[in-house]
C-alpha positions in Angstrom: -249.5 79.6 37.4 -250.0 81.5 34.1 -246.2 81.2 33.4 -246.3 77.5 34.0 -249.2 77.1 31.6 -247.5 79.2 29.0 -244.2 77.3 29.1 -246.1 74.0 29.0 -247.7 75.2 25.8 -244.4 76.4 24.4 -242.9 72.9 24.9 -245.9 71.1 23.4 -244.9 69.2 20.3 -248.0 70.1 18.3 -247.6 73.8 19.1 -244.0 73.7 18.1 -245.0 72.1 14.8 -247.6 74.8 14.3 -245.0 77.5 14.9 -242.5 75.8 12.7 -245.0 75.7 9.8 -246.1 79.3 10.3 -242.6 80.5 10.4 -241.6 78.5 7.4 -244.5 79.9 5.4 -243.8 83.4 6.6 -240.1 83.0 5.6 -241.0 81.8 2.1 -243.5 84.7 1.7 -240.9 87.1 3.0 -238.4 86.1 0.4 -241.1 86.3 -2.3 -241.9 89.9 -1.0 -238.3 90.9 -1.5 -238.1 89.5 -5.1 -238.5 92.9 -6.8 -235.6 94.4 -4.8 -233.5 91.3 -5.1 -233.8 91.4 -8.9 -232.0 94.8 -8.8 -229.5 93.9 -6.0 -225.9 93.2 -6.9 -225.0 89.5 -6.3 -222.5 90.5 -3.6 -225.3 91.8 -1.4 -228.1 89.3 -2.1 -227.7 87.6 1.3 -228.0 90.9 3.2 -231.2 92.3 1.7 -234.1 90.1 2.9 -233.6 90.9 6.6 -236.9 89.8 8.2 -237.3 86.4 6.3 -233.7 85.6 7.2 -234.5 86.3 10.9 -237.5 84.0 10.7 -235.4 81.4 8.9 -233.0 81.4 11.9 -236.0 80.7 14.1 -237.2 77.9 11.8 -233.8 76.2 12.4 -234.2 76.7 16.2 -237.7 75.2 16.2 -236.5 72.3 14.0 -233.8 71.6 16.5 -236.3 71.7 19.4 -238.5 69.2 17.5 -235.5 66.9 17.4 -235.0 67.4 21.1 -231.8 69.4 20.6 -230.5 73.0 20.8 -228.7 74.9 18.1 -227.1 77.7 20.1 -225.7 79.7 17.2 -229.1 79.8 15.5 -230.7 80.7 18.8 -228.4 83.7 19.3 -228.9 84.8 15.6 -232.7 84.3 15.9 -233.3 86.3 19.1 -231.2 89.2 18.0 -232.6 89.5 14.5 -236.2 88.7 15.5 -236.2 91.5 18.1 -234.4 93.9 15.8 -236.3 93.4 12.6 -239.6 92.7 14.3 -239.5 96.1 16.1 -237.9 97.8 13.1 -240.8 96.8 10.7 -243.4 98.0 13.2 -241.7 101.4 13.6 -241.2 101.8 9.9 -244.9 101.1 9.1 -245.9 103.5 11.8 -243.7 106.1 10.3 -245.3 105.6 6.9 -248.7 106.1 8.5 -247.4 109.3 10.2 -245.7 110.7 7.1 -248.4 109.9 4.6 -251.5 109.8 6.7 -252.3 106.4 5.2 -251.2 102.8 5.5 -252.2 100.0 3.2 -253.8 96.9 4.8 -250.6 95.0 4.1 -248.8 97.5 6.3 -251.0 96.5 9.3 -250.4 92.9 8.4 -246.7 93.4 8.4 -246.8 95.2 11.8 -248.8 92.3 13.4 -246.6 89.6 11.9 -243.3 91.3 12.8 -244.4 92.1 16.3 -245.2 88.4 16.6 -241.7 87.6 15.4 -240.1 89.7 18.2 -242.5 88.2 20.8 -241.8 84.6 19.9 -238.1 85.1 19.9 -238.3 86.4 23.5 -240.8 83.8 24.7 -238.5 80.9 23.8 -235.5 82.6 25.4 -235.5 80.5 28.6 -235.0 77.4 26.5 -232.0 78.7 24.6 -228.5 77.5 25.4 -226.2 79.9 23.6 -223.0 81.2 25.1 -221.2 84.5 24.9 -219.3 83.7 21.7 -222.6 82.8 20.0 -224.0 86.2 20.9 -220.8 87.9 19.7 -221.2 86.3 16.3 -224.9 87.3 16.2 -223.9 90.9 17.2 -221.3 91.1 14.4 -223.9 89.9 11.9 -226.5 92.4 13.1 -224.0 95.4 13.0 -222.4 94.3 9.8 -225.8 94.4 8.2 -226.1 98.1 9.2 -223.0 98.8 7.1 -224.5 96.9 4.1 -227.8 98.6 4.4 -226.9 102.2 5.2 -223.4 102.6 3.7 -224.0 100.5 0.6 -227.7 101.5 0.5 -229.1 98.0 0.5 -231.8 98.8 3.0 -235.4 97.6 2.4 -237.4 99.8 0.1 -239.7 102.2 1.8 -240.1 104.9 -0.8 -242.4 107.0 1.5 -239.5 107.4 3.9 -236.7 108.2 1.4 -236.1 111.6 2.9 -235.3 110.1 6.3 -232.7 107.5 5.5 -230.0 109.1 7.7 -232.3 109.2 10.7 -233.5 105.6 10.1 -230.0 104.4 9.8 -229.1 106.0 13.1 -232.2 104.5 14.8 -231.4 101.1 13.3 -227.9 101.1 14.7 -229.2 101.8 18.2 -231.9 99.2 17.8 -229.3 96.6 17.0 -227.4 97.4 20.2 -230.7 97.3 22.2 -231.6 93.9 20.5 -228.1 92.5 21.4 -228.6 93.7 25.0 -232.1 92.1 25.2 -230.7 88.9 23.8 -228.1 88.8 26.5 -230.7 89.6 29.2 -233.3 87.1 28.1 -231.1 84.4 26.6 -228.2 84.1 29.0 -229.9 84.2 32.4 -229.2 81.2 34.7 -232.9 80.3 35.2 -233.3 78.3 32.0 -235.8 75.5 31.4 -235.2 72.1 30.0 -237.1 71.6 26.7 -238.8 68.2 27.1 -241.0 68.0 23.9 -244.4 66.6 24.6 -246.4 64.7 22.0 -249.8 66.2 23.1 
């Protein structure tokens, strides 16, 4: 019963519009948050630095397609992998800041809540996704390629409090990518998928 009510809500057109606008606003804020780092980033790597806002941007495209009554499978695969990965990653990093420094700015708690919501929404909509294996392969390559950019070319997000732990964070992030890809496969490619009939109310 609860699951039926949940998926009725997820298909509701007004709710989809609300999520679309929230994710769009969060994406724009995310890119704004990265501006100091982007101003010092070589042009070659600009696309690879703002990880979380790019993940939510993928989901904005997914929601936009849903509102048009369509699926965009490649965006769905990119969205679920990156939403899980960077959603969980940001929560863990801010927890580490709290553990290492004994303090966390209020914005850190805000980031934890918003990024946890990113991961949850990516999974909740998984039954409506229509991506195939090759879409997931592309998303996996993107996620793992970003590890090289971040931890070989040192374009990872700035967390100055954790600068002594970059090797360990890079190792953790690699495995988090693999787990995210596995969860995307588990949640997004199961046969019991729902048809997304958008309701006006």
